[in-house]
N, C-alpha and C positions, 0 to 999 in steps of 0.2 A: 533750678539754678538760675539766677538772673544771666542772661545774656548768652546762654548756650542755646546752638543751632538746632533745632528741630531735626530730627532723623526721618529720612524717607522709610518707605514700607515695602520696598521692592528687595528681596533678598538677592545675593550674588548667584546663588543657583537659578534663580528665576531670569535673572538678566543674561546668565549664560544660554538659557533656553530660548529666550527671546533671539539671542546672536546667532545660535544654531540654526534656527528658522530661518533667520534673515541670510544668512551664508547659503543655505541651502536654495532659496529663491534666487542668490545672486549667480550661484554656479548652474542653476538649471535655464535661468535668462540668458547667461553666456554661450551655454552647450546646446541647449535643447529649443530654446523657445527667445531667439534673439528680436523676433519681431513684437514680443509682448514688453515693452518699456518699464512698468511697473516693478517687474521681478528685480531689475537691478537697482531700481531705486530704493526699493525696500531694503536689498542687499547692502545699500550704504550703511545701515544701523549695525553690522556685523564688527567691522573693524575697531570703531570707536569703544564698543561695549568689551570686545576682547582685550583691546589695549588696556583699559582700565582693570580689567580682571587679572590680567598678568602682572601688572604693578602690585595688586592687592596679593597675588599669589607669592610675590618674591618678598613681600614685607611678613606674610604670615606663615610660610611654608616652614614646616619642621625639619626637611631634609633638602637643602638648597643644591646640592650636588645632583641628587635624584630628579629634582623639578627641571633642573636645566638638561640633564642627561634626556630625559623623556620627551622634551620638546626638540632638541639637537636630533635624535636618533631619528623621530618621526619625521623631521623635516628632511633630514638627508635622505632616508626611504623614499619619501615622496618625490623628491628631485632625481633620484636614479631612474624611479619609473616615468617621471616626465620626459627625462632624456632619451630611454629607450623607446617610450612610445611615439613621441613627436620630436626627437631630436631639439629639443628646447632647453636653452639654459637660464630660461626666466626662472627666478628665485621666489619661491612661494611666500606667504605672509608668516609661515612657520619658521624660516629663515631670519626674518625680521624680528619675529619674536624670540628667536634666539640670541641674536646679536644684542638686542636690548637687555635680555637677562644678564649676557656677558658683561656689558657696560655696566649695569647697576651693580653687580658683585664687586667691580673693580673699583668703582667709587666708594662702596661700602668697606672695601679692603683700605683704602687711601684714608678714609674717615676714622677707621679704628686704629691703624698705626701710626699716623699723625707724624711721618718722617718723609724723608727725600724718596726712600725707596716705593714708599706706598703711592706717593705722588707721581713718581714714575711709571708705576703699572697702571693708575688712572689714565695719565695723559696718553700714554703707549696704546692702551686699549681703545681710548677714543680716537686715536689717529688710525689704528686699523679698521676699526668699525667705518669710519669715514672714508678710509681707502676702498673696502669692499663694496659700500654701498653708494659711493659715489666717484671715487677715481676709476675702479675696474669698468664702469660702463662707457667712460671716454676710450679707454685702453680697447675694449672689446666693442666697440661702435659699429662692427659689421656684423655682430651677431645680436641676439634678442636677448643677452644679459642684462638684467635690472633686478634689483630686490623690490618686492611689492610694498609701496607705499615708501619705499625709500628712506634716505636719513631722517626726513621729517617725523615719518611714522614711528621710526626708532626712538627719535626723542621724544615724541610724544608720551611713550611708555615710560622714559627714563624721569621726565618730568613730572608727571603724576606721581610716581614714586617717591620723588624727591621733596614735593610738597606736603605741607603739614597741614593736616585737617581736610575735612570733607569740602568746604567751600573753596579753598585753595585749591585742591585737586580739580575740582569742577571748573574754577577759573582757568588753570594750566590746560585742561582738555579742550575749554572752548578756544583758547588763543591758538592751539596748535592745529585743531581742526580747521579753523578759519584759515590760516598759514598753508596748511595741505590743501584745501579746496582750492584756493588761489593758485598753488602751483598744478595741480592735476585739472582743475576746471570741471565743466559738464555736470554730470549728473554728482559729482562729488559732494557738491555744495548740499545734498540731501544727508549727508553724514551728519550735518547739524541737527538733524531730527533726533538723534541718540542722546542729544544733551539733557532733555526734560527727562529723560528715562534714568540717566546718571545721577540726575538732581535727586531722585526719589529714591537712590540706593541706600540701605539702610544699614550698611556696613556689616552686616552678619552673612554668613555662609548660607543659612537657610536648611530646611528640612530635607531629608533624601540623600542617598550617596550618589553625588555624580563627579567625585574625584578624578576617576579616569573615562569619563563618557567622551569628552573631546578627543582623546587620543584613539577612541576606539571608532566614534562616529566619523571623524575628518576623512580618514582613508577610506572608509566603507561608503560613505555617501558619494565620493568621487568616483568610485569605481562603478558603483551604481549608474550615476549620470553618464560616464563614459560608454558602459555598455549599452545603456539605452541611445545614446548617440549613434553607436552602430548599427542598431535595428531601424533608426528613422531615416 
């Protein structure tokens, strides 16, 4: 068809594997080998890819309640472990993912109803997400409370979801990653390395059953890395 954008050749499952490897490198760099700078540089690939895949998951999941519940429960359990082990109130990226999913669902609810109540739900949810990710860090400024990648990271996922077509999704991802890199600075600029990979995304899930791999791998790799850190 004339004018049709060519599709990429990297499947969603392949992107997830790349993101899992990058995430592992990042956490190993932070916890085990902080002197090896390239590990955390490679780790910058993880969030943009996962953010894109979360947006895709919201669009294509057959069970939205289950999708949110899995992410939120895993995030809650990880936060409990963080607090018990380290006394930390820092909120992991799973919390950012969960908040983004909630906001996406609220926006879709408003778009479906097209009435005052739907608009109220969307605006209220937006305000609550903003408060949790922006307001609470100021209130709890004497603690280490903050949400990984903050409000901008949450809006990155929502923006990708709302964009229509691969090209616009990629443009939205580019804009938000630049803003995020400007806010965080430092090695966060290396997150832009994920853009060529996202441009090659085929829009297909790909072969192999990886539906629940992330939910198993995330706590498992953190436990392994934490255990190794106690031995070193």
